[in-house]
Residue, then its C-alpha position, 0 to 999 in steps of 0.5 A: m212133699t218129697r224133692s222128687g214128688f215136687l219136681f214131678t208136679a212141677v214138670a207136669g204143670l209146665l207141660c200142662l200150660a205149654l200143651a194149653g198154649a199149643a192147643i190155642c195156637i193150633l185152634g187158631v187155624p180154624l178160628g183165625p177167620y173170626s179173630p185176627y189175634l187167633d190168626i196170628l197164633a196160628q202161624f205157629a201151629p206146626q211149631a206148636g204141634f211139634g212141641a205137643a208131640i214132645a210133650a206126649i212123649i214126656y207124659g208117656a215117660m211120666r206115666l201120665k196116659v191121659m195127658s200123653a194121649l191129649a198131647l198126641v191128639t193136639a199134635v195130630a190136630s196141627i197136622v190135619f189143620v195145616w195140611p194143604s187141602r189141595d195143591i197143584e201137581a208137580c211138574a215132571p222132569g222134562a215137562g217144558t217148564h218156565r222159571v220165576a223167582f221171588l225174593n224179599v231182599w230186605d231193607g237191612n241187607l248189607h250184602i246186596e251184591d252177593t244177593i244179586d249175584y245169587l239171583a243170577t244163578l237161579d236161571a229164572d226168566v223173571i224175577v220179582m223183588v220186594e223191599f227193593r230200595p233206591r240204594f240197591r239200583q247200582a247193584i241190579t245194573r249187573l244184571s241188565g244184560t241178562y234181564p233187560y226188561q223191568t218195571a218202572c219202579a219209582d223212588g217210592c216203590s219197593a216192588f220191582i220185576i226184571s225179565r229176560l222177556p219183553l214185559t207189559e207193565v200192568t200195575a195200575k190194574f191192580s193198584r187200589p187205596t186199600g190194596p197192598r202197600s207194594l205191588a208190581a204187576v206185569e204180562i209176560p208173553y211166552t210162546d205157549g201163553t201169556l202170563t199175568l205175574v203179580g208180585v206183592h208185599l203185604y203189611r206185618p200183622w199186629p202188633f206191628h200194625h192195625p189187626e184188620l189191615q192185612e185182611r183189608e189188603a187181602h180182600t182188595l188184592a183178591q178183588a183185583l185178581a179175580p177178573v184177570r184172565e188165566p194164566r195167573l201167578v202171584l208171588g210175594d211176602f204176605n207176612a202170612v202162612p198158607w194155612g192162615a186166613i189171609v192167604k186162604r182168603v186171597a186164594r178162595e176169592a181169586a180162585l188161586t192155589p197156594l203152592t207148598g214149600v218149607g219156611t222162608w223166614r227167618t233165614n238163620l232158623p232151622a227149616f222146621l222153625r221158619l215160616p213159610i210167609d213168602q207165597a206162590l199162588a197159581g191160577s187154573g191156567i197153570s197145569c203143573a208147578t213146583k215150588r222150592v226155597g233157595r239158600r240164605v244170601g244177604s236177606d232175612h228171607r230165603p228166595v222162592i223159585v217156582d218152575f211151571a207149565f201152562 
């Protein structure tokens, strides 16, 4: 075999292996509910689809038409499986919206003062935070004038909510032994409706924790959310993507709709490589909602900003 022939065969073989891996990740989307391991691989379906598209181009250049077609089908499948089945209508400018924000402030945040200052610029009515540790309390006091109302976060908790508007804490309604490790819930009395706002942080998936732990948390959370009156809004770090089994289960069992948006983790990656694991799910009492992602500031997560109307 000539050197060029060997190189041609090696490239084709490596592309074949990569394409097989991409296909497994993409098939993890429909098969994720049956296997937590496949669901973990499904988190990377968009990146796998992007890689398959590149493989289709390279195969085409190598004049391997059948493999190019297979790679193209794999890329299209990733779009089909990841594309949201439904979404809440985006709010039109001047629609009289309210704003809430969410951020996993991160245990390893070494610039918490900058993070808090940035959150103040978002002009949100309510800010939900997770991984909020006791050592961050001093920094958050600079917002006490703007956000005088807050949840009673004990030293052991890491979910924390601050608000411009008076709030009623209802965390006890949602707390369950098998529920999310970190949860805070409030009722916010707007002039045009009372919002039930829940902030959560789910465990990381396998191999960090038992593969069924997230599923148990999701089921318990959905059970607690289902009977709650509308309007409802859930914000949180689910450590899971919207097209995965975990978020879909909460949405289905609690009659919520995940809002779409670009990736939030990790912050130092380009947008198309970041995973959208920080979620916003809205109930039927929300008529329109717009979700956007803020800039990188201190945390390894980017903040999520939601403008909504009842």
